[in-house]
N, C-alpha and C positions, 0 to 999 in steps of 0.2 A: 670690507678691509679683511684681508687674511692675516691670521696671525701664526707664528711660529711658536706651536704651543711646546714641543719638544721634538729634538732632533733624535735619528737612531742613534744607539750607544756607541757604535764605530765613529760616527761623525762628530758626536759630543766628546770623545775622548780626543779625538785627533784637533779638534777646534781648541782644546785649553792647552796640550801639550806640544803639537806639532811646531809652533813657534818658539817655544823652548828649547826644544830638540836641535832646531834650526840655528839659534843665534848662540846656545851654549855648547853645542856638538856632545849633546848628551843622548843617552838612549832613551828610549819610551818608559822603561822600567826605573831608570834613574830619574827622570822628571817626575813620574807620579810618588817615587820615594820621597824625593825633597818636597814635592808640592804637598805631603800628607801631613798634617798637623798633629804633634804627640807631644806631650808635657816632658820638659827637661831634655829633649832631643838636642844632640850636638852634631849636626849635618856637617858632611863636606862639599861645601857649596863651590861651583866652578867660576873661573874667572871670566872674563868677556873683553871685548875690545873698550870696554868704558868701566870696568871695575875688577878689583883683585878677588882672588879666592878667599873664601872664609871657611875655617875649620876648627873643630874640637872644642866650640864655645856654645853655650845655651844662649837663648835670646835675653834673659836676665842677666847672664854673665857679660855679654857684650855692651849692655847698657850700663853696669856698674864698673867696666873697666877703665872708663874715663870720667873725668869731673863733668855732670850735668846741672850746672848752677846756671849758667846763663841762658837765653833764649836760642842763642846760634850754637850752644853746645848741645842743645837736646835737639836742635834741628839736624845736627851733624852725626847724629845717631844713626840716620837713615843712610849715610855713606858708609859708616861703620859696619853696618851688618851685608854690606855687597849685595848678593842677589836673594837674600833670605825673602824679601816681600815678594819678590818677582814670582817665584816658584809657589808661594803660598796663596797670593793672590789669584795666579792664573787658574788654580784648582778651586779656591772659595767660589762658591755660587756659579761653577761653571756650566752649570745645566739650569740656571735660573731663567725664568722667562719674563725677561726685561720688557716684553712687548706690553704685558698686562699693567705696566705702569705708565709707561710714556708715548705709546704709539698713536693715542688719539691727539696726542700735541704736535706730532710730526708732519711737515706740510714743505713744500717747497719753500725755501728762504729761511726755514726756521732756523733760531739760534739756540746753542746749548751750551751750558758751562757744567764741565764735571770737576768741582772742586775738591782738592785732595786726592787727585784722580789715581794715584799710584800707577798700576800697569792699563789704566783708562778701560776696565772692562765694559761700561755701558756704552762709551763710543765705539769701541771694539766690536760690540754685539751689533749695534746699529749698521756699522760699515759691512759687517759679513750676513746682514739680513736685510736688506733694502726692501721697501715696500712700494706703494705706489706714489713715489715723489723721487725727485733727483737729488742723491747724495750730493753733487757738485754744487748742488745751490745752497747748502746747509752751510752753518758757521760754527765752528767748533772751538770752545774755549777751555784749556786744561791746566789747571793749577795745582802745583805741590812744591814741595822742598825738594831740592837737589838731591840725587840719588840714583841708583841704578834702575829703581822702578821707573823714573821718568823716563830715563835714557832708552829703556826698553819698550815703553810704551811710543815713544818718538818713532823708534825704529820699525815697530810692527804697523803703526798707523801709516807711517809714509810709505812703507812696502806695498799696503794692501790698496791704499787708495791716496797714490800721489798728485791727483789733481784736487784734492779737497782742501778746504781752508782750514788748517789746523793753526790755532793760536795759543802757544805754550808761554805760561808765566812761571817762572823759578822764584819761590817766596825765600826770603833771608830776612835776617833780622832788622834789615835797614829798607828791605821793600816788604813789607808785611802785609800790605793790601794790594793786590794786583790792580793795575789802572786799565780798565777795559773801554774800548771804544765803541762797543755796543751794548745793547740790554739783551735779557734772555727772555725765551718762551719755555726754556727747561732749565731747571737748576737743580743739579745732583750733588749732594753732600753726603755721602754714605760712608759710615765708619770712619768719621773723621773728625767731629767736633770735639770728643773727649780726647783728643791729640793736641788740640789747639790751644797757644797761650791767650789767644784774644778771640773766643769765640761770640762774644757779643758783637764786638766791632765788626768782624767778618759776615755775620748775619745781617746787621743793621746796614752794611753795604750791599750784600747781595738782595736786599729787600727793595733797596732803591734801585736796583738794575733789573729787577723784573718787569717784565712788559705786562699790561692788563691780562688777566687771565692765566697768568703763567703757572706753570706747574713746579711746585717743591719736593724733591724725595730726599727725605732726610731719616736717620736710624739711630739717633742718640738715645742709648739705653741709660737708664737709671738704674746703674749697677748698685749692688747691694755690698760693696766692699770700697774699701778706702782707695784714692789714686796712688798710683806708684808708677814707677817706670815710665814709659810712653804715655800712659795714662795720665795726664798731667793734673796735679793740683789746681792750677789755675784754671783750668777748664771745668773742674768740678765746684770751684768756688762760684763760677759765672753760671751755671746751669740753669737755676731757677729764673734768674732773670733773661736769659737767651732764650728760654722755652716761653716765655711771657710774651717777649718780640714776637717769635715765629708765629704764637696764636692769636696775636693782634694782627698781623698782617695776612696769615694764611687761614683759609677754611679747610678743615680736615676733611679728604675724601675717602681715604682708606686707612683702617687702623692696621695694627699687627708691628712686628720687628721692623719693618719696612714700611715708613708713612708716606701717602701722597698726600698733598696740600695743594689748594688753588689760591692765587692772589686775589684777595679781596677788592672789592670794586673799585 
């Protein structure tokens, strides 16, 4: 099987900011600037057909400007930040070789869930880099809270693959666990668990939805600082039990900041 280890620099850059330029009507330079993470920055983020512009506030200030006491108030933060996550996530890991994580599991008819998908980087990578399988035969489930990141993901995936089966689930305080009509060969939950109010229940459900020999890709970092802002205290309180659940259900195949696991017999 042929893997895409790395694209040339021109294609790599275009792959991550080309869609941003089209959707938001910004220049390449602006897309790169808005997608570059810097401490304390207060960017001027553009509006779109699905969000208002946001400017002059840091990430932390946007979190603090409204009450974040209830679960729904915490979820609404991802609406309040406009396109912030879209630009940042499109740049983050834009040249990462996802094939090394999941391509051994891809096949005709395979099913994948990207939980807490954001702009759906893994699904977008698969769509842009098809291998020896029929993309149209695959089934993709994408889950996240409502916000500009999810609207952008819907737009670019449907633009690039209008005939592919994309099943989108928007999480709310009343719909905290998505109801899937399928089980999965690949479960991706990257940069997500620390932001969930219910990581144990989510992982318990995903374990139940995993096919035999399914692959789990997760990244939950044991941070050395207190929870705060979008890194929820509820998640930190449940971390030990959730990781115990993951280890009980999946064998570790690949260590590192991005861990790959396989469902136990």
